[in-house]
C-alpha positions as semicolon CSV with decimal commas, in nm:
position;residue;x (nm);y (nm);z (nm)
1;M;-3,202;-2,594;2,202
2;N;-3,427;-2,584;1,896
3;S;-3,304;-2,616;1,539
4;R;-3,352;-2,247;1,465
5;S;-3,124;-2,135;1,749
6;S;-2,871;-2,405;1,646
7;V;-2,860;-2,267;1,292
8;L;-2,829;-1,912;1,424
9;S;-2,545;-2,013;1,659
10;A;-2,362;-2,190;1,376
11;L;-2,404;-1,885;1,154
12;V;-2,269;-1,649;1,421
13;L;-1,971;-1,879;1,487
14;G;-1,902;-1,907;1,114
15;L;-1,911;-1,529;1,069
16;A;-1,689;-1,480;1,372
17;A;-1,435;-1,720;1,221
18;L;-1,435;-1,522;0,895
19;L;-1,409;-1,181;1,061
20;P;-1,027;-1,170;1,101
21;A;-0,977;-1,251;0,731
22;A;-1,227;-0,981;0,631
23;V;-1,054;-0,724;0,850
24;V;-0,715;-0,810;0,698
25;A;-0,854;-0,792;0,344
26;A;-1,028;-0,459;0,411
27;G;-0,711;-0,319;0,565
28;A;-0,503;-0,424;0,266
29;H;-0,759;-0,273;0,029
30;A;-0,764;0,058;0,219
31;H;-0,383;0,056;0,239
32;S;-0,350;0,017;-0,138
33;H;-0,591;0,308;-0,194
34;A;-0,394;0,525;0,046
35;H;-0,076;0,460;-0,152
36;A;-0,249;0,534;-0,480
37;Q;-0,398;0,860;-0,353
38;A;-0,117;1,002;-0,141
39;G;0,255;1,002;-0,106
40;H;0,500;0,927;-0,383
41;G;0,254;0,717;-0,583
42;A;0,042;1,023;-0,666
43;H;0,119;1,174;-1,007
44;E;0,125;1,552;-0,975
45;H;0,308;1,782;-1,214
46;G;0,567;2,000;-1,042
47;R;0,600;1,763;-0,746
48;I;0,874;1,508;-0,704
49;G;0,911;1,244;-0,438
50;L;1,233;1,145;-0,265
51;E;1,305;0,846;-0,047
52;V;1,620;0,903;0,154
53;A;1,776;0,614;0,346
54;L;2,094;0,614;0,551
55;D;2,222;0,267;0,639
56;G;2,567;0,268;0,793
57;Q;2,781;0,475;0,558
58;T;2,549;0,423;0,261
59;L;2,314;0,705;0,166
60;T;2,053;0,614;-0,095
61;I;1,834;0,879;-0,253
62;G;1,541;0,746;-0,456
63;L;1,374;0,993;-0,692
64;E;1,031;0,960;-0,849
65;A;0,909;1,237;-1,075
66;P;0,651;1,291;-1,347
67;L;0,846;1,345;-1,668
68;D;0,653;1,668;-1,715
69;S;0,825;1,806;-1,403
70;L;1,165;1,743;-1,563
71;L;1,106;1,782;-1,938
72;G;0,776;1,957;-1,995
73;F;0,626;1,648;-2,160
74;E;0,564;1,291;-2,045
75;R;0,548;1,075;-2,353
76;A;0,797;0,938;-2,599
77;P;0,989;1,230;-2,755
78;R;0,854;1,321;-3,099
79;T;1,066;1,606;-3,229
80;E;1,441;1,629;-3,261
81;A;1,445;1,893;-2,984
82;E;1,247;1,664;-2,751
83;K;1,480;1,373;-2,828
84;K;1,782;1,590;-2,744
85;A;1,618;1,713;-2,422
86;A;1,533;1,356;-2,317
87;Q;1,886;1,235;-2,392
88;A;2,037;1,527;-2,198
89;L;1,808;1,450;-1,901
90;L;1,910;1,083;-1,895
91;E;2,280;1,166;-1,928
92;H;2,265;1,431;-1,655
93;L;2,082;1,207;-1,411
94;R;2,305;0,906;-1,484
95;A;2,611;1,122;-1,416
96;G;2,450;1,215;-1,084
97;Q;2,695;1,501;-1,029
98;G;2,578;1,818;-0,858
99;L;2,215;1,718;-0,810
100;F;2,228;1,661;-0,435
101;A;2,468;1,815;-0,183
102;P;2,451;1,634;0,152
103;D;2,594;1,813;0,458
104;A;2,962;1,876;0,378
105;A;3,059;1,743;0,722
106;A;2,916;1,401;0,625
107;Q;3,181;1,372;0,350
108;C;2,958;1,187;0,101
109;Q;3,089;1,070;-0,236
110;P;2,885;0,924;-0,526
111;V;2,903;0,546;-0,573
112;S;2,638;0,456;-0,831
113;T;2,330;0,580;-1,012
114;T;2,044;0,406;-1,189
115;V;1,776;0,576;-1,398
116;D;1,456;0,416;-1,525
117;A;1,233;0,597;-1,774
118;P;1,115;0,339;-2,030
119;V;0,916;0,592;-2,233
120;L;1,241;0,785;-2,302
121;Q;1,451;0,485;-2,403
122;A;1,506;0,418;-2,772
123;G;1,183;0,276;-2,907
124;G;1,002;0,347;-2,580
125;A;0,626;0,354;-2,607
126;A;0,388;0,564;-2,403
127;Q;0,244;0,378;-2,107
128;G;-0,089;0,544;-2,038
129;E;-0,142;0,919;-2,012
130;H;0,129;0,987;-1,754
131;A;0,490;0,876;-1,752
132;D;0,728;0,892;-1,459
133;L;1,100;0,869;-1,415
134;E;1,258;0,676;-1,130
135;A;1,620;0,706;-1,029
136;S;1,841;0,590;-0,745
137;F;2,156;0,765;-0,629
138;V;2,391;0,584;-0,390
139;L;2,658;0,774;-0,198
140;R;2,915;0,662;0,059
141;C;2,947;0,895;0,360
142;A;3,263;0,893;0,574
143;Q;3,083;1,073;0,861
144;P;2,718;0,966;0,828
145;Q;2,628;1,088;1,178
146;A;2,677;1,447;1,051
147;L;2,403;1,410;0,790
148;T;2,085;1,606;0,871
149;A;2,017;1,786;0,543
150;I;2,060;1,767;0,167
151;D;2,083;2,076;-0,052
152;L;1,871;2,017;-0,363
153;G;1,982;2,336;-0,537
154;G;2,158;2,154;-0,821
155;L;1,841;1,959;-0,901
156;L;1,608;2,258;-0,863
157;D;1,829;2,496;-1,062
158;R;1,845;2,262;-1,359
159;Y;1,482;2,144;-1,354
160;R;1,279;2,463;-1,306
161;R;0,943;2,289;-1,343
162;I;0,990;2,125;-1,001
163;T;0,791;2,335;-0,755
164;R;0,761;2,099;-0,458
165;V;0,960;1,813;-0,308
166;E;0,812;1,560;-0,066
167;A;1,050;1,324;0,110
168;E;1,040;1,022;0,335
169;I;1,363;0,981;0,528
170;V;1,492;0,683;0,725
171;T;1,811;0,719;0,930
172;P;1,947;0,560;1,248
173;A;1,799;0,865;1,428
174;G;1,446;0,778;1,312
175;Q;1,192;0,811;1,035
176;F;1,091;1,153;0,910
177;K;0,875;1,321;0,651
178;S;1,002;1,645;0,511
179;G;0,937;1,865;0,216
180;L;1,002;2,197;0,058
181;K;0,851;2,440;-0,188
182;R;1,043;2,681;-0,406
183;P;1,233;2,900;-0,334
184;A;1,356;2,676;-0,049
185;R;1,643;2,447;-0,153
186;V;1,752;2,252;0,154
187;L;1,573;1,939;0,271
188;R;1,618;1,904;0,650
189;W;1,519;1,641;0,903
190;G;1,581;1,539;1,263
191;R;1,663;1,796;1,524
């Protein structure tokens, strides 16, 4: 074998050895773009994202929403009226009452709520052009097998700027994507 074919063979073997790493890196890069362009990571006024997970008797509802969809603005409150509206939003979400109504047969009761909206906290500064709110609502369900829907009427009635809900749902019965547009109010999955 001459030196040229030896160099070519070594080059091909070297590239072949690097190929799996390149495929993994390209896949990770494409995956991160997909998350940035679709699903709950996309910032779209009027749309909120929910992540619903049922694990045993624990139902967790994660909410991600542009502040504009809840308040009509998405920056630190400037006026007294905006400050009052922001405070009322935080208090209402932290109370967690009446926002979500899981199937009555599931017998779900609220356990805890967390709300994260740094731009609305005292002294919060704007973080870029768009600000989101994230919240988590944990409920305990006595009959979790009866859970196949959540009525979002309480959330939609109070926050009229929400026009569309997109949800990813994980239950023992499987993984589902569901959504609704006004005037619909009930998020359903499964059978």
